[in-house]
N, C-alpha and C positions, 0 to 999 in steps of 0.2 A: 504494500500500500504506500509505503514511503517513496519507493521508486516511481510508482504511478503518479503520485502527486508532484514529484520532481521539484518541490519547493515553490511552485508557481501558483498554488491554489490556497484557498482559505474558505471560511464559512462566516456567515453573519446571521444575526437573529433580528427578526422583525416582529414588533409587538403591536397588537391591536389594529391590524389591517386585514381586510377581507382577503380570502384566498385568491380570488380572481384579480384583485389589485396587486397582490404579491407577484402573481404570474405576469401581470402587465409590466411591473417594475423590472422583472427579469428580462422580458422581451425587449423593453426599451433600452436595456443596458447591454444587450447581446452584441452590439457593434464593437464592444471592447473585448469580447471573448465569450467563453462559455460561462453561463450563470443560470442556475436552475433551482427550483424549490427542492429541498433535500429532506426535511423533517417537518411533518405536520404534528407538532408536539402536543398541543392542547388548544382549545378555543382561544384565539388571540395570540398564538405564538407559532411562528413558522420560521424555520431555519433555511437559508439559501446556501448554495455551494457553487464554487467554480473558480475561475481565474481571478487573481487578486484585483486587477483593474475593473473587471466586469462586476465583481461583487461590490466593490466600493461604489461604482456608479448605480447599481441596483439599490443599494442602501440609501443613497441620496434621493433616488427616484421614489422610493417607498416613503421617505419623509415628506416629499413634495405631494404625494398622493394621500397623506393624512395619517401615516403610522405614528403611534404615540412615541415609539422609540425604534431605532434601527442602528445596530452597531456590529462591528466585526468581532468575531469570537477568537479567543486565543487557542487555536487548533493548529495542527501540523499539516493539514491537507484538505483537499476538496472532497470530503467523504460523501457517499451516497449521490455522486454525480457521474455523468458520462466520462469524466476524466479518470475515473477509477477502472476503466475497461481493462487495461493491462493487468491490474490486480485481480479482476474478476476472471480473466482468462487463466491466470496462475492458480486461483482457487479452484476453478473447474477442473484443471488438470490434477491438482493435489487430491481433490475429493474422489477422483476415479480410483484411488488406491484405498479408499475408506469404505468399509462395508456398512451400509445403512440398513436398518430394520424398521418395521412398522413400530411407531412409538406406543408405549404403554400408557402414557399420559397425553392429554391434549396438547397439540403443538399448533400454534397460530403463527402464520407468516405475517411479519409486520410490514411487508410491502403490498401484499394482496389483501390483508385483513380478513383472512378466512382460516378456519381450522383445516389442517392437512393431516393425512395419515399415510399417503403413498410415499415410500422412501425415495423414489426417484424424483417425484415432484418436490419433495422437501429439499433434496440435494440442489436442484436447479433454483429453488427459491432462495437458498443461502447464497448462491452466486449472484442472483439478481439483486439481492440486498446491497451489494457493494456499489451498484450503478443506478439504483432506483430510489425514489423518495420513500422514507419511512413514514408509513401512515399510522402513527401511534394512536391518534385520536380514534380513528375508525377501528383499529385493532382492539383497543380497550372496550369500545362500545360493542363490538362483536362478541367479546368474551362475556360482557355483562348481559347481553341479550341471550347468551347460552347458559346463563345462570351463575356465572362466576361473580362472587361478591367479596372475596377476600384476596388480597395481594400481598406478597412479601418481596421486597427489593433485596436482591442478593448482590452485594458489592459494597464498596467503600462509602458511597454517598447516599443521598436521599432524593436525587433529582426525579427519578421515575415515580417515586411515591408521591411527590408533590404534583406531578403532572396528572397522575391517576385521580387524585382528589379534585383537580380542576375539571377533569373530563366527567367524572362521576362522583359528585360530592358524597353520595351515600356509601361509597366503597369503604371497606375496612382495610386499612393498610397497616401491616404490622412490621415489627423489627426483623432484621435479618439475624441469622445465628444458626446454631446447629439444629437438627431436626427436633430434638426434645424441647427446645425453647419455642419453636414454631408450634408444636402441638400444645404446649402449655398456653401459649398466647391465644390460640384459636379456641 
């Protein structure tokens, strides 16, 4: 992924601007290079990704279109954009050596926002994730529609937990930890 980004890309966050206007800001900045919506994180928060000059122009356009805030993020590359195609090709090749099986727990693709159980479809979904926008809002809503009401963020931060609460305020979001603490929490 680092090689694919080649130091020329970045990401930016746009707050409180309609999805269609974010897409418009990206189109209006595309004369400067690649810039695309990359993460639909929660209502009112979309991340864009692409070449540095194009992202900078799209952030300015977003402000002009009425965004409450638009700023560059401190990231090392243009993740979830078409600029990650070389990384996706490498991941596709690496995954040919991995045996996938039908999952025993529900697996949701965060680019297609649907539950998947076909191992080959999941494999391709993982590759597409590198070059496609993460549809986090739609994915959480799909899980909630399927009856999921409790979420645990596994990792060092609480970013996803906060986004889930913005998407579905009634969701129960618990602490990460070992399995026994999760069972006690629930």
